[in-house]
C-alpha positions as a LaTeX table, in Angstrom:
\begin{tabular}{lrrr}
\hline
Residue & $x$ (\AA) & $y$ (\AA) & $z$ (\AA) \\
\hline
Unk1 & 0.00 & 0.00 & 0.00 \\
Unk2 & 2.82 & 2.42 & 0.84 \\
Unk3 & 4.39 & 1.80 & $-2.56$ \\
Unk4 & 1.13 & 2.66 & $-4.33$ \\
Unk5 & 0.74 & 5.87 & $-2.32$ \\
Unk6 & 4.39 & 6.67 & $-2.98$ \\
Unk7 & 3.94 & 6.19 & $-6.71$ \\
Unk8 & 0.87 & 8.43 & $-6.76$ \\
Unk9 & 2.61 & 11.13 & $-4.68$ \\
Unk10 & 5.71 & 10.97 & $-6.87$ \\
Unk11 & 3.63 & 11.22 & $-10.06$ \\
Unk12 & 1.63 & 14.21 & $-8.83$ \\
Unk13 & 4.80 & 15.89 & $-7.54$ \\
Unk14 & 6.55 & 15.35 & $-10.85$ \\
Unk15 & 3.62 & 16.86 & $-12.72$ \\
Unk16 & 3.60 & 19.91 & $-10.47$ \\
Unk17 & 7.36 & 20.33 & $-10.73$ \\
Unk18 & 7.55 & 20.01 & $-14.52$ \\
Unk19 & 4.32 & 21.83 & $-15.46$ \\
Unk20 & 3.60 & 24.40 & $-12.71$ \\
Unk21 & 2.03 & 27.05 & $-14.95$ \\
Unk22 & $-1.58$ & 25.86 & $-14.74$ \\
Unk23 & $-1.62$ & 25.51 & $-10.97$ \\
Unk24 & 0.32 & 28.75 & $-10.50$ \\
Unk25 & $-2.24$ & 30.56 & $-12.65$ \\
Unk26 & $-5.02$ & 29.16 & $-10.45$ \\
Unk27 & $-3.22$ & 30.27 & $-7.30$ \\
Unk28 & $-2.63$ & 33.74 & $-8.71$ \\
Unk29 & $-6.25$ & 34.00 & $-9.83$ \\
Unk30 & $-7.45$ & 32.99 & $-6.37$ \\
Unk31 & $-5.64$ & 35.98 & $-4.88$ \\
Unk32 & $-6.67$ & 38.37 & $-7.65$ \\
Unk33 & $-3.34$ & 38.56 & $-9.45$ \\
Unk34 & $-1.68$ & 37.02 & $-12.44$ \\
Unk35 & 0.68 & 34.10 & $-11.92$ \\
Unk36 & 4.06 & 35.57 & $-11.18$ \\
Unk37 & 7.45 & 34.21 & $-10.32$ \\
Unk38 & 6.70 & 33.41 & $-6.69$ \\
Unk39 & 3.53 & 31.47 & $-7.45$ \\
Unk40 & 5.52 & 29.29 & $-9.86$ \\
Unk41 & 8.29 & 28.83 & $-7.30$ \\
Unk42 & 5.76 & 27.82 & $-4.64$ \\
Unk43 & 4.10 & 25.25 & $-6.90$ \\
Unk44 & 7.49 & 23.81 & $-7.87$ \\
Unk45 & 8.44 & 23.59 & $-4.18$ \\
Unk46 & 5.27 & 21.64 & $-3.41$ \\
Unk47 & 5.99 & 19.40 & $-6.40$ \\
Unk48 & 9.54 & 18.76 & $-5.19$ \\
Unk49 & 8.27 & 17.92 & $-1.74$ \\
Unk50 & 5.72 & 15.53 & $-3.24$ \\
Unk51 & 8.44 & 13.83 & $-5.28$ \\
Unk52 & 10.66 & 13.48 & $-2.21$ \\
Unk53 & 7.90 & 11.98 & $-0.06$ \\
Unk54 & 6.77 & 9.71 & $-2.89$ \\
Unk55 & 10.29 & 8.47 & $-3.54$ \\
Unk56 & 10.81 & 7.85 & 0.17 \\
Unk57 & 7.59 & 5.82 & 0.34 \\
Unk58 & 8.63 & 3.83 & $-2.72$ \\
Unk59 & 12.01 & 2.94 & $-1.24$ \\
Unk60 & 11.01 & 2.33 & 2.38 \\
\hline
\end{tabular}
């Protein structure tokens, strides 16, 4: 079960890390602004964290 959750977390994290523009635009729109640099950085950080947790769950 942990490996399945790890694979899902890694996949979602990879998607957020590689293609952050759509989510960053949604975050910017939520706060009434356009997606800027910091929104993209925040989405990539969450994606990197998701990949790290997913990889850890896959290995352990």
